[in-house]
PyMOL CGO cylinders between C-alpha atoms (Angstrom):
from pymol import cmd
from pymol.cgo import CYLINDER

trace = [
    CYLINDER, -7.35, -24.33, 15.75, -8.45, -20.84, 14.34, 0.3, 1, 1, 1, 1, 1, 1,
    CYLINDER, -8.45, -20.84, 14.34, -9.80, -22.39, 11.22, 0.3, 1, 1, 1, 1, 1, 1,
    CYLINDER, -9.80, -22.39, 11.22, -12.46, -24.62, 12.64, 0.3, 1, 1, 1, 1, 1, 1,
    CYLINDER, -12.46, -24.62, 12.64, -13.73, -21.87, 14.50, 0.3, 1, 1, 1, 1, 1, 1,
    CYLINDER, -13.73, -21.87, 14.50, -13.36, -19.64, 11.27, 0.3, 1, 1, 1, 1, 1, 1,
    CYLINDER, -13.36, -19.64, 11.27, -15.15, -22.63, 8.86, 0.3, 1, 1, 1, 1, 1, 1,
    CYLINDER, -15.15, -22.63, 8.86, -18.05, -23.07, 11.34, 0.3, 1, 1, 1, 1, 1, 1,
    CYLINDER, -18.05, -23.07, 11.34, -18.41, -19.28, 11.59, 0.3, 1, 1, 1, 1, 1, 1,
    CYLINDER, -18.41, -19.28, 11.59, -18.70, -19.17, 8.11, 0.3, 1, 1, 1, 1, 1, 1,
    CYLINDER, -18.70, -19.17, 8.11, -20.97, -22.10, 7.88, 0.3, 1, 1, 1, 1, 1, 1,
    CYLINDER, -20.97, -22.10, 7.88, -23.68, -20.76, 10.21, 0.3, 1, 1, 1, 1, 1, 1,
    CYLINDER, -23.68, -20.76, 10.21, -23.68, -17.54, 8.67, 0.3, 1, 1, 1, 1, 1, 1,
    CYLINDER, -23.68, -17.54, 8.67, -24.86, -19.75, 5.30, 0.3, 1, 1, 1, 1, 1, 1,
    CYLINDER, -24.86, -19.75, 5.30, -27.08, -21.09, 7.36, 0.3, 1, 1, 1, 1, 1, 1,
    CYLINDER, -27.08, -21.09, 7.36, -28.66, -17.92, 8.57, 0.3, 1, 1, 1, 1, 1, 1,
    CYLINDER, -28.66, -17.92, 8.57, -28.45, -16.23, 5.32, 0.3, 1, 1, 1, 1, 1, 1,
    CYLINDER, -28.45, -16.23, 5.32, -30.69, -19.10, 3.80, 0.3, 1, 1, 1, 1, 1, 1,
    CYLINDER, -30.69, -19.10, 3.80, -33.28, -18.79, 6.97, 0.3, 1, 1, 1, 1, 1, 1,
    CYLINDER, -33.28, -18.79, 6.97, -33.46, -15.31, 7.08, 0.3, 1, 1, 1, 1, 1, 1,
    CYLINDER, -33.46, -15.31, 7.08, -31.97, -13.59, 4.12, 0.3, 1, 1, 1, 1, 1, 1,
    CYLINDER, -31.97, -13.59, 4.12, -29.52, -11.63, 6.20, 0.3, 1, 1, 1, 1, 1, 1,
    CYLINDER, -29.52, -11.63, 6.20, -25.79, -13.04, 6.89, 0.3, 1, 1, 1, 1, 1, 1,
    CYLINDER, -25.79, -13.04, 6.89, -24.94, -11.89, 10.41, 0.3, 1, 1, 1, 1, 1, 1,
    CYLINDER, -24.94, -11.89, 10.41, -21.52, -13.78, 10.82, 0.3, 1, 1, 1, 1, 1, 1,
    CYLINDER, -21.52, -13.78, 10.82, -20.31, -11.87, 7.23, 0.3, 1, 1, 1, 1, 1, 1,
    CYLINDER, -20.31, -11.87, 7.23, -17.07, -10.76, 8.06, 0.3, 1, 1, 1, 1, 1, 1,
    CYLINDER, -17.07, -10.76, 8.06, -13.57, -10.42, 5.80, 0.3, 1, 1, 1, 1, 1, 1,
    CYLINDER, -13.57, -10.42, 5.80, -9.92, -11.81, 6.17, 0.3, 1, 1, 1, 1, 1, 1,
    CYLINDER, -9.92, -11.81, 6.17, -6.67, -10.31, 5.99, 0.3, 1, 1, 1, 1, 1, 1,
    CYLINDER, -6.67, -10.31, 5.99, -3.75, -12.58, 4.43, 0.3, 1, 1, 1, 1, 1, 1,
    CYLINDER, -3.75, -12.58, 4.43, -0.26, -11.89, 5.89, 0.3, 1, 1, 1, 1, 1, 1,
    CYLINDER, -0.26, -11.89, 5.89, 2.78, -13.02, 7.02, 0.3, 1, 1, 1, 1, 1, 1,
    CYLINDER, 2.78, -13.02, 7.02, 4.22, -12.79, 10.32, 0.3, 1, 1, 1, 1, 1, 1,
    CYLINDER, 4.22, -12.79, 10.32, 7.36, -14.53, 11.91, 0.3, 1, 1, 1, 1, 1, 1,
    CYLINDER, 7.36, -14.53, 11.91, 8.54, -14.51, 15.73, 0.3, 1, 1, 1, 1, 1, 1,
    CYLINDER, 8.54, -14.51, 15.73, 12.00, -16.41, 15.19, 0.3, 1, 1, 1, 1, 1, 1,
    CYLINDER, 12.00, -16.41, 15.19, 14.16, -14.02, 17.30, 0.3, 1, 1, 1, 1, 1, 1,
    CYLINDER, 14.16, -14.02, 17.30, 16.10, -13.38, 14.55, 0.3, 1, 1, 1, 1, 1, 1,
    CYLINDER, 16.10, -13.38, 14.55, 16.97, -10.08, 13.33, 0.3, 1, 1, 1, 1, 1, 1,
    CYLINDER, 16.97, -10.08, 13.33, 16.15, -8.23, 10.20, 0.3, 1, 1, 1, 1, 1, 1,
    CYLINDER, 16.15, -8.23, 10.20, 19.40, -7.40, 7.82, 0.3, 1, 1, 1, 1, 1, 1,
]
cmd.load_cgo(trace, "trace")
């Protein structure tokens, strides 16, 4: 699952930041919706 990978990356970044003072895995997210159900929009 994608959320598992994201959470693990965020967790590792926080661990690295605690050790090194820098988070090399810092990244942002965009929340949006996308539907692929073959229906035409009216």
